[in-house]
N, C-alpha and C positions, 0 to 999 in steps of 0.2 A: 503493500500500501505506499503510496507517495505522499511526501507531505510537502506541501506549500506554505512558504513564510509570506509576510507582508510587514513592512514597517511602515508606521503611521508615527508622525511625529506631531504637537503641537508647540509653537514657537510663540504664542501667546493665548489666552487664554478661549478667545472665541475664533480658533485658526488653526486646525490640524490639516495635516498635509500626508498623503499616501507616497513616501520618497520611492520604495521598491514595491512590487506588486510578485506574486508567483514567482517566489526565489526559492532555489534548494538550498540545505541548510550549508553547503559548502559557500554557495553563491553571498548568502546570508553573512555569512563570518569575513568573508572577505570586501565586500563590497559596504558593508554598516557597521559589524560590530568592531571589527579593529579598528579602522580608521576612526571607530565615537570613541572608543576606550581611551586612545590615545590623543585624543583632543584635536584630531583634523579635520577641519571643514570634508565635506561629503560634494563631490561635482557629480551632478548628474545632467545629462542632454545639454549641457553648457549653463546651467545654472549654477554657484556655488551656494550650498546651505552652511551659513555659519556655527559652528557647534556649538558656540557660545552661546546662539539664540535659541536653540533648542532647549523647551522647558520640560517636555515628557515625551518619554518613547514607550510605546506599544508593539511589542512584535506579535504579532498572531500566526499560529498555527492552523492552517486549514487541511481538508483531505482531500479537497478538491481546489481546481484553480478560483481565482479571484471572478472569473466570468462567471461560473457555475453558481457559486454561492452568492452574486450579489442578484440572479436571479429568484433563487430561492428567497431571500430577503423580499425584493420586490412582489415577489406571490403572498409572501404570509404577511406584507404591508397594505397590501390592496383588499384583501379579503380580512383584515381588523379594519381599515377604513369602512369596508362595504358593510360592515356587522354594525359598528358605531353609527354610519348614516341610517341605517335600518329603524334604528331607537326612535322614540319621540325624545324632539328638544334639540339644540342646536344642530348644525351640520357641519361637517368638517371639509374646507377643500384644500385637499394637498396631496398632491406627487407620491408623497408617501417615502418612504425608505429604499435604499437599494439601488440609487442611481448615481453616486458619486464613488468613487474608489473607498474614500473614508470610512465607509458603512462596512467595509470587510470587519471591523472590530466587534461587531455583532454576530459575526457568522462564526468565529472562532474560537480555539483558546488561546490566551494571554499568557505566551511563552518569555516575558521579558526578562524575570528573573533569572531564568534558566541561563540567557548568555551575558547579562549586564547586572552587576551586583551592586555596582560603586559609580558614582557620577566619572564624569569623563577625568582622564589626569591629564591638567595643562601643565604640568610641572617639565621644564625642559629635562631633556635627555641624560644620563649619567655622564656621557659623554661632554655634552656642552656645558654641566653644571662641573664637571671635573677642569676644564679648559679654562673655565673663567673665574676660577678659585682663586683670590689673591695670594696665597702661599703661592701655587703652581708657577704662576705669572713673574712672580718674586724669583722663584728658583732657575725658572729658566730663563729669565732674565739675566741672570747674573751668571747663568753659564754661558748665554753667548758674548755677555761682554768678555768673560775670562777667555773664551776663543778665539774671539776678535783679538785681543791684548797679545794673545800667544802667536796668532799669524802674522799683526803687524810685527814683534817682535824678530820676528824669524826673517821676513823681508827687510828688514833694516838692518839684521845682523845685532841687536841688541840682546843682552843678558837680563833676565829677571831675576 
């Protein structure tokens, strides 16, 4: 049985966006989970999604592709609207749910915590933090000065 994964993010309280749909687990990890964990921006179809603008992440797992799952949501939503509108009282005029990719959240299982257990790591890598450490800069700078002094003394025949 195939599993399909879908990535929905919220950038502010009223704006959710489906970044990816119908991914296999390997694709999910490569295209979203790893860059997100590292604090990197996500680049999709010419659009840069800033990692620090993402407030919520939903990783949804379904057994069917999003197209099929959204059709089920549309059907269930239409049946609910029809049932509600048959009853006496105010009528609801709505296209219903299942028309936008973000509605996939209703169809599957939220597996976000299986892949993401902490906020993105926006801290610098070990290498960059090591290189920018003041002690490393001073020691390396001192070694360069000693080496240059040695070269100059050899060139001019000076004894140190």
